[in-house]
N, C-alpha and C positions, 0 to 999 in steps of 0.2 A: 223195493217195489219199483218196477219199471213203468214209468208214465209214458203213455203213447200220446202222440200229438192228436188232438181232437180238432177237426175242422168243423167250424160252425158255419153252415151255409144258410145264411139268413137272407131272406128275400129282401127286395128293396122296400117292402112294406114293414120291415121290422127295424126296431131301434135297439142298439146294443150298448149297455152300460156296464162298467166295471168299477168295483169299489174295493179299496184296500181294507184288509182285515188283519189283525195281529193274532199271534198264537194264543192269546188268552181269551179270544172271543169264542163263543160256543160253536159257531159255524165252522171253525177250523180245528176243532179238537181232534178230529179224525186224521188231520194232516201232521200232527206233531211227531208221529212215528216215521214220517217221511223226511221232513227237514225241520230241524229245531231252530227256532229263533228267526225264521224267515217270514216275511209278510206275504200273504196270498191275495188273490183277487177273487172277489165274489161277483160274478158276472150275471147280469139279468138281460133277458131278451124280451122285448115287448113287441107284440104284433098288433098292428092297428089294421083292422079289416075295413074294407070299403063300406061305407054306409054307416059307420059308427058316428053317432052324434055326441056321445059322452065318452071322453077318453078314459074315464074311470072304469068303464066296463070292459076295457081291453084285458085280454088274458095275459097273465104273467107267467113266464117260464124262469124258474130259478135254477141256476146251474152253479154248483160249488166245485170248481175245478181249477187246476193250474192253467191259466189261459194260454192257448197257443198263439202264435203270431197272428194278430187280427188282420183283416182286410180293410183298408181304409179307402173309402169311396170319395171321389170329388163331389162336392155339393152341386147337384144338377138344377136346372131351371125348368124341368118338364112339369106339366100340369095335367090333371085328369078331371073328368066331369062325371059326377055321380048324381042321378036323380035331379038333373037340371041345375045342380049347383056346381060351381067351379071351385075346386080345392087345390091348394098348393101342397106338394109333397114336403114332408118334414125333412130337414137337413140332418145328416149324421153329426152326433156330438163326438169329436175326435178326442179320445183320452190321451194323456201323456204316455210316452213310451219309457218304461223303466228298464235299465240295463245294469246288472250287477257288475261292480268293479272287480278287477283281478280275475276275470273269467279265463278259464284254461282252454277255451275253444271247443271244437276246432274252428278255425277262422278261414274264410269269412263266415260269420254267424248271422243267420237271417233274423231280422227284427220284425218287419211288417211287410204286407203287400199293399201297394197303392194301385188302385184301379179307377178307370173312368168308364162310365156306362156307355161312352160313345165308341169304345174300342170294338164294339160289335159291328159298327158301320164303317169305320175308317181305321187306318193304322195309326196308332198313337205311340209317341215316344215320351218316356218319363226321365226326369232329371231332378236333382236336389242341389240347393245352393245354401251357403252359409258357412259359419265357422265349423270346421271339421269336415267339410265337403270340398268346396273350392277355395276356402280361405284357411290360412294357417290356424291350427295344424291341419294340413291337407290330408285327404284320403283316409280319414278316420272312418268315415261312412261312405258307402257306395250304393248304387242302385242299378238294377238291370234295366236298361232303357226300354226293352221290349216287354218283359214280364212285369216290371214295376216292383220287383222284390228289392227291399233295402236291407243292406248288410252292415255289420260292424266288422272292421278289418283287423282290429288289434285289441288287446286288453285295455280297459279304461282305468284311470286312477282318479277317484273322487277328490283326493287331496290336491290333485293338480287342477282338475276342472270338474265341477259338480253337475253341470247341465249344458246342453247344447240346444240351440234354436236354429232349425233348418226350415227351408221352404221347398215344397214339392211342386213340380211344374209338369204339365201335360201339353204337348204340341203335336201337330200333324207332321207329315213328312216334309212339308214345305216350311216348317218352323213356325206355323201360325198357332197361336194359343187356342186350345180347344176347351180348356177349363181354367177357371180362376185358380191361382196358386193357393195352396193350403199350408198352414203353419204346423210344423211338427216339433213338439217339445220332448226332448230326450233327457231324462234324469238318471244320473249315475247312482245306483243304490249302494250305500256304504256297507263295507265289510270291516270287521274288526281286525285290521292289519297293521295297526300302529300301537306301540307300547306308550304308556305315559312317560314323559321325559322331564326330569328335573333340570332347572337352569344351571344349578351347581351341584356338584357331588358332595360338597361339605358346606354346611350352614353353621354359622356361629351365632349364639344367642347368650343372653345373660339374665340372671334373676337374683334379686337380693336375698341374702340368707334370712331365714325367719319369715319368708313371705307366706301369706295365708293361702289355703286351697282356692283355686280358681284364678290365681294371679296369672295374667298374660305373660308369656315368655318370648315367643317368636312365631314366625309364620313361614310355612313351606308350601310351595305350590308346584304342581306338575302339569304339563301341557300334553294333551292327547290330540293328535292331528285328525282323529276320526270325528264323525258328526256328533257334536255335543248335544244334539236334540234326541239322540238315540242312546241306547245303553252302550254302544261302542265307544262313545266319547265321554261317558259319565265316569269320573274318577272318584275313588274313595280312598281314604288314608287310614293307616293304622300303625301303631308303634310295636315294634318287635322288642324283646326283652332289653332292658337298659343295663349299662355297665357304669360304675361298679354296682354290684348287688348289695345295697345297704340293708339296713334293718327294714326298710320299706321298699319292696322290689319294684313297685310301680309308683314312682314319685311324680310322673307326668302323664298326661293324656293328650290326645289330639282330636280335634273336631274332624270327623270323617269326611265332611263335605268341604269345609273351608281350609283345612290344613293348619289351623291355629293350635299351637301347643300351649297348654296351661298347666299349672300345678294342680295336683289332685290330692296331695296329702301334706300335712304339716311336717316339720322336722328338718327343713333345709338348714344346714350348719356348715359354713365354710371351713371352720376349724376341723371338722370331721371329714367331709367330702367337698373338695373345692371345684370339682368338674364332673359332669355326667356326659356320657356318650350314648346316644340312642339311635337306632336304625328305624327310619320311617319308610314304610312300604306304600306305594301308590298303585292301585289296581283299577282297571276300567271294568266295563260291564257291571257298573254299580257295585264294585267290590266283590263280584262273584269269583271266588278263587278257582272254581272248576273251569269256567269258560273265559274268564278275563285274563288280560296280559298285565304283568306287574313289573315294577322297577323300584329301586331303593335309593335312598340318599342318607347321609350321615348328618346328624344334628349334634353339635358340641355345645353344651350348655354350661356356662361358667357361673359359679355361685359367687356373686360379688359380695365384698365385705361391707358390713355395717359396724358401727361402733357399739358392739354388744359386749365388749370386754373392757372394763375400766382398767387403767394402769395400776399395778400393785407394787409398792416399794418392797424391796427384799428384806428390809429390816425396819424395826420400829424406831431405832435410834441410830444416829450417825455422829461422828465426832471429827474434829480437826483442830489445828493450831496454826497461828500465823504470827510472825514478828510484827511489832507495832510500826506504824508509819509506812507500810508497804501497800502498794496497790497493784491491781491486775495479777493477783496471786490466787491460784486455786487452792482452797484450804480443805475441801472435802468433796468426795464423789458419791452421788446418790444413784444407786442402781435400781432399775424398775423392770418389771415383767409385764408384757402386753401380748395377748394371744392374737390380736387382730393383724391385718395385712401389714408386714414390715414396710417401713418408709412410706407410709400413707398417712393422711391426716388422722385416721382412726388409731394409728400406732404412735405417731410422733407425740412425745411427752412435753408438757408445758409445766414448769415448776413455779410456784409462787410462795413467797414468805408472808405468812399471814400474821405473825406476831414475833416479838423478840428483837426487832431491829427498827425502832422508830426513826432513827436518824438516817437510815438508808445506807449503811456501810457495806452491805452485801447485796449481791444479786446472784441468781442461778441461771446459768446458760446451759442449753441442751446440746450435747454432742450429737451431730447429725448422723454419725455412723453407729455408735453404740446406744444412743438414746439415753445415756446417763446424764444426770444433772450435776454440773460443776459449780460448786459454791465458790464465788469469786469476790475478792475485796475490790470495791470500786471507790471507796472513800477511806483515807488513812484512819487507823484506829490508834488511840492513845492509851497506853497501858495504865497511865496515871488516872485516866478517867473511867475505863472499863477493862477489867481483867478477864472477863469471859462474857460470852453471849449465848443465850438459850433461844434457838430459833425453832419455830413451828412451820413445817413445809407441807404443802399440798401438791400432789401430782395429778394432772388431768391431761386430756388429749386436745389436739387442735380442733378436732370435730366434736360436736356435742354427742353425748351418749344417746343411743337409739331410744325410741319411745318405750317406756316400761322398764328400762335398765337403770338400776340404782348404783350410785358410786359405792366403792368398797371402803371399809374401814382401813384397809391396808394402803390406801392412797394418801394417808397422812403419817408423818414421822417427825421426830424431834432431832435437831442438830445442835450439838454443843461445840462451840468454838472457843478455844483458849488463846489468850493474847500473851505473847512473850515480850518481856521487857528488854529493851536494848538501850545502849548509851546514845541519847539524842544530842544533837549539836545545840550549843547555846543560840539563843535568838534575841534579836533587838526588838524590844516592845514597840518602838516607833521606827518603822522602816518603810520609806526613807524619812529621815529627820530633817526638818526645815528650820533654818535660822537666818536672821537678817543682820548684816553689818555694813558699815560704810567702808568703801574702799580706802586704801591708804593706811589702814591700821598697821602699826609697826610690828616688827618681829617680836615674839615673846608674849603676844596678847593671848589670853585664854578665851576661847570662843564658847565652848560648851563641854559637857561631859556626856560621852556617847557610850553608855554601858549596856551590857547584855545580861540576859537571865538564863539559868539552867533549868530546863523542863523536868529533869530527873529529880523529882522531889523525894522519891522513896529510896533513892540510893544515897550512899555516903556523900557528905558535902564535898563538892568539887570546886577546884580553883580555876578561874577563867583568866586567860592572858589575852591582851589585845595587841594587834599589829596593823600596820598600814598595808593595804593590798593594792590600791591604785590612787595615786596623787599626781595628776598630769603635770602641774606646775611646780610640784615639790614645795608647797607653801605651808604644809601642816605636819604636825607630829602628834602621836597619841601616847599617853601614859600606859605602860604595859599592865599595870595592876588595876587602876581605877577608870581608865578610858577617857581621861581628860584630854581635850584637843587644844593645842597651842599652835600659834602661827610661827613659822620659821622664816618667813619673808613677808614683805609688804604685799597686801592684796591689791590687785589692779583690775578694775572692771574692764578696762580696754584690752586685756590680754586675749590672745587667740584661744586660750583654754576656757574662756568664759562664754557660754552660750545663753543668749537672752537674759543677761545679767545674773546668771546662776553658775556657780562653780561647784562641781560635783566630785566627791572623793569617796572611796570605798574602803572599809576597814574590816578586819577579820577578828573574830572572837573564838578562841580555842580552849577546850577544857582539858583536864588531865585524866579523863576516863580511859577505859580499856575496851576497845581501841579509842584513841582520842578522836573527838569530833569537833568540827568547827562550823561556824555560821558567819555570814556576811551581813554588813549593814551599810547603807548609803547615807552620806551626809550631804545635803544640798544647802549651799550658802548663797543667799540672795545679797548681792553687792549693791549698796546704795551709791549712786554717782555723786562725786564731788568735783569742783572745778579745778582739775589738776592738769588740764591740757589746753595750751593756748591755741587760738585759731591759726590756720595756715592759709595764705593767699592762693587763690585759684583763678585763672591759670598762671603759670610762671613765665610764659612767653606769649607774645602776640605781635601784631604789626598794625601800623597806622599810617595814613597819608601825611606827606610832609607839610601840606597846607590844609588847615582845617577851616571849615565854614559851618554855618548853622545847619546846612542840609546834610552834612556827613557826620555819622555817628563815630564815637570813640570805641574804646575797648571795654566790654562788660566784664566786671570782675566780681568774685564772690569769695567766700572763705569756707574751709572745711575744719570741723572741730570734732575730735574724738569723743567729747562729752555729749551728754544728752540734755534736753531741756530740763531746767531753765539755765543750764550752764553753757549753752551754745548760742544760737542767734536770738534776737537780731544782732548784727555786727555793726561796728563803727569803723569806717575807713577814713584815714587822715594822711595828708602829705606831711613829712617832717619839715621842721624849720631850717634845718641845715642839710645839705647846702641850700643856699637861697635860690639857686637856679632852678631847683625843682618846683618850688611854688611859682616862680616867675614864668616857667614854660608850660607847666602841667596844671591840670585842675581835676577834681573829683566831684562828681555829682551823685546824689543818692537816688536810687531807683526804687528800692523796697528795703525791707528789713534785712535781707540777706544779700542784696545785689547793689552794685554801684557802677558808675561809668567813669573811666579814665580817658582823658583827652587833652589835646594841645589847647592852649589858650587861643582865643580868637586873634587872628592876624599875627600869629607867631609862626615864624618859618624856621625849620631846622634842616640842616644838611642831612641827606640820606645816610643812614647808618644805624648801628645798634646802640640803643640807650638803655641804661639800667635805672629804673625809677623805684626808689624805696617808698613803701607804703606801710603805715602802721594800722594793724587790724586788732580790734578789741571785741571780746565777747560780752555776754550779759550776765556772767556769773557774779557771785557775791563773796569776795570781791572779784571784779573782772580781771581777766588776764589779757595782756597785749602781746603782740608779736610784730617785729619789724621784718617785713618780707620785701624781696626785690623781684620785680617783674621786668623782664627783658622785652623792650619794645623796639621793633624794627620800623624805622621811619623810611619810607620809600615813595618815589613819584607814583601817582595813581592816574588811571584813565578816567573817563567821564563817569564810569560806573562806580568809582571808588576802589578799584582793585589795583594792586601793585603791578607795574609793568615788568617785563623780563629784565631789561637793563636796570630798572630801578631796584629789582630784587638783588641783582648782583652787586650794584653799588651799595645797597643797604647792608650787604654782608660784610662791608668794611674793606673792599678791594678797590684801590684807585685804578686810574687808566694805566699808569706805568706798570702796576702789578699784573694787570690783565695781559699787557703786551709781553711782559717777561714770561708769563706762563705759556703763551702761544709760541714764543721763540724756543723755549725748552722742548715743547712738543715736537716742533719741526726738526730740531737737532736730533732728538731721539729717533724719529722716523728715518732720518738720513743714515744714522749709524746702523740701524737694522737693515736698510737696503744695501749698504756697502758690505755688510757681513754676508748677506745672501749671495751677492755677486762674487765675493771672494771664494765662497764654498763651491759655487758652480765652476769657477775657473780652475780650482784645484782638482776637481773631479775630472774635468776635461783633460788636464795635463796628465793625470794618472792613467787615463785610458790611452793617450797617444804616446806614452813613454815606451821606448824600445826595451825588449827583454835582454837580459844579460847574455843569453846564448843565441845562436843563429836560429832563425825560424825553421830551417831544415832539420836542425838537431833537436827541435822541441819534442820531447817525449810525452807531453801531456795528452791525455785521451781527448779526441775530438770526434764529434758526430757530424758527419757531412751528409746533408740531405740532398738527394738528387730527384729529378722528376721521375716518377714511377709510371711507366707506360704499360705495365702489366705483362704477363708472360703466359705461355702455354702450360700444359700439364707437365711437359718435360722440365721446364724451369723450376717446378715445384717438387721435383723428385730428388730430395736431398737425402744423403746417407750420413746422418750425424754420427754414426758409430766410428767413422774414420777419424773424427776429432777427439775420440775418447780413448783413454789408455786402458787396455784390457788387463785382467788379473793374470791370465795365462795364455800361452800360445794355442792351447787346444781350442779356446773360444774363437781365436782368429782363424785357425785352420778349418773350423767347421762352417765358416761362412760360405756363401755361394761363390762360384768361380769369379775371379776378378782380382784387382790389385788390392792387397791388404797391407796395412802399414802398422808397424809396432814401434812405438817410441820407448827407448830404454834410457832411464836416468843413470848416469854413472854413479858407481858406489865409491865415492871418495869424499873426504871432508870438504865441507862447504867453505867458501872463502869468507873472510871477514871484511865487512864494509865499514867505511868510516862513519862515526857517530856524529850527528849534527849537534852543535851546542844548543842548550835550551834557549838562550837569548843570543842569537848570532849577530855579528856586526854586518851591516849591509855590504861591506866590501868583501866579506868572506863567502858570499853566496856563490860567486863564480868558481872559486877554488873548491868549494864543497861539491859542486856539480861535476867538475872535471875529475876529482878523486873518485866519486862514485861511478863515473863512466869507465875509468881505468880499471876499477875493481870488477865491474860487470864483464868487461872484455876478457879478463884473465880468469873468470870463474867457469870451469868446465861443467859445473852442476847446474848452471843457469840455462833455462830453455832458450832456443830450441835444442832438443837432444839429438844425438845421432839416431837415425831411423833405419830400420830394416824393412826394405820393400820386398814383398813376396809377390811373385808373379805366377800366373797360371802356366802350366806346361802346355805349349802350343803344338807339340808333336815334332817329329823329325822330318828331314827332307825339305827344308826350306829352299825356295827358289832363289833366295837372296844369297849373295856370296858372303864369305866369312869376313868379318871386320878385322880379323888378324892379318889379312893380306894387305890392308891399307898401310901405307907407309907415310911417315911424317914428311911434309913438304919442306920442312925447315932444313937448312944446311948448317953444319957445324954443331957444336955442343951448345946445349941450352943451359943457362945459368938459373938455378932454382934457389939460390941463396936468399933471395928476397922473401921466400916463404918463412924464413925465421923471424921476419919482422911482422908477421901477421898474427902473432899471438899463439897461445897454447892450442887453439883449435886446429891449427895447421902444423903443429909440431911433428906429428907422425909423418905427414906428407913431406915435410922438409927433411926428415931423417931419411926417407926413402929416396928422394931425388937429390937433395942438396949434398949429401955426403958420399956420392959415388966416386969422386976423385980420390978421397982419402983411402977408400978400400983398395 
């Protein structure tokens, strides 16, 4: 049906209202065939005639049409007078302008006409301002300045901007305002142009197995950018078929409005189906699949494990065996089956021994990989005490069983453990064994009997033999058959092997079982001290001033005794009666029980020197022991502080003035001898350097390096041809070189001469003869370099301007005597033959 634009020419005395109606209203039922789902406008025109006193009597014209672009008039200020009364004209109520988004045009598309009632008298210019006109985004709306028609210039997007607020202006040709600005509100009508969008394509949720219907699982939500106050933005959810298809095809349901997924049926069992995958569809237009837009997302629901399967032992009875006296040994493996999630608290088994092991000899440890129970010995088992154990074991999980789940009878089993008898080593009932004896007991004294017992009572009677394992001082021996311990030396408490008055020895008891077994026992002997060590004077050396007075102290002395109380201090210090000079010059005064002071008698003067003073020291033992000790006292001159001076210390050392002078003279003589030896060495070195060689310096054949000042050279000085100094292997190599002089050294092919051999240890007088003989041999050796050389010259061509050298005549007169060439050695032998023998021919 083609709708024609209907122009409503309403006079200035009419008021125009428009009201939105939806398709479900009766007034618009006849329009559903035209446009489905669009809102229409029910427009009313009220005409108020002059002279009406009751506005309720005004006539109403109802028009149900698709409103054409209305004409919007500026609110005027004109007044009219009727029947002597002055009445103000009613202002137009300007409805909002609705524009559908995503319009296909054509553009520009007219929206409204804006008019001023003064355009009949003057020329009026119209303009609009605001966002979308002269503010960003610019030029979305435009207006014809003369006709006042307002247009939209492009499609609008409600999701980008849902409304615009503009102001319309009317001015004259001079720019003066002729009307007050009016507000224009433009609303963008939403169209269903956006699908619902899920934030994620895959959602993960979980639910415990065995959950009741109605248990919340997870939440999904989709966002629709359209207007959520209209059906365009109202999203509804539904679940498409789930996978896998279990016995219950629809295990879950979803709230169509909120997107919450809940369980709808019982029977969730992780052991049967551990994961469900469902497709959730979101559709707008309130879920209308015919007109709405849809989108989907995947929900993965994991069925989490609960402890609904108790562990079940694979057997009712288990057995094992273990040798006695062994620990940390696995004697039996208990296997269990649990259908819950592996390696989880619902699956991990915990084993307990509930009976059969009151002493705690066994424990059951769980293998973290296989979940088996390992029955382990933690306390040694004695075959003579228990030959077998009957254990009752219960298996459970780390986590408690779920509510309503009862433990299985298969969670309990019996374990029989047999103990194997082995040959056990003998043991000492008292270990270590303590005894007390006085030190000093003689050798051969019987101390005790240290015997062992055999724990193998059920085996044949075994024989035990004893031996010594560790005896640090070698003081003891043990009888091999009965274990009697006898001393082999005197026991000494003061020995280094005695610690805290205790001497410790270790013995070995061995049976004759198969295999033989042995056990050790320790004997600790507490040695009681006796007075067997006399005291010793301390210190053994000291010094004292040669003149004593009451203000200067003597030497503090004490004693050391290896014994302990009461066989040690307090000590008694005495001077002997002989020699008599000791008591005449020295005195001892008691300071305390362990200390005394040795000093010179008052007004006694001794020469500086070393004096040996004997002192008798006695301990407090019963009977007491005494010891005559000698202390060396150095008597020396002292300063005012009572300290020995340096000269005094030397004099006190026993050296007189003559001895000191003799020592100084010896030191001087020794230094002089060292000085003379150094001077003699220097002189000899100088003579060696200035001594003439046995040969003349001109004939010195030793290699010498002479260094000259190097002033540098040009590039030509550095252009060396080292190949001239090398002997080639063949002439072809020489002939292939660039033009120039080429030299070839040829070594004569004759036997080499024999040189004299120098003695290993030559006499100095033979050196000159040896050098002359070697020189003579080198002169007569034709194989010694330099060799005869063949000089190769480049061909310079013919026709030389120089004359022939053959035309030169010798200037000498008479015959030349070349016999002297024979004296020049073998090198000139051929020349001598050519010239020296001419007369003979």
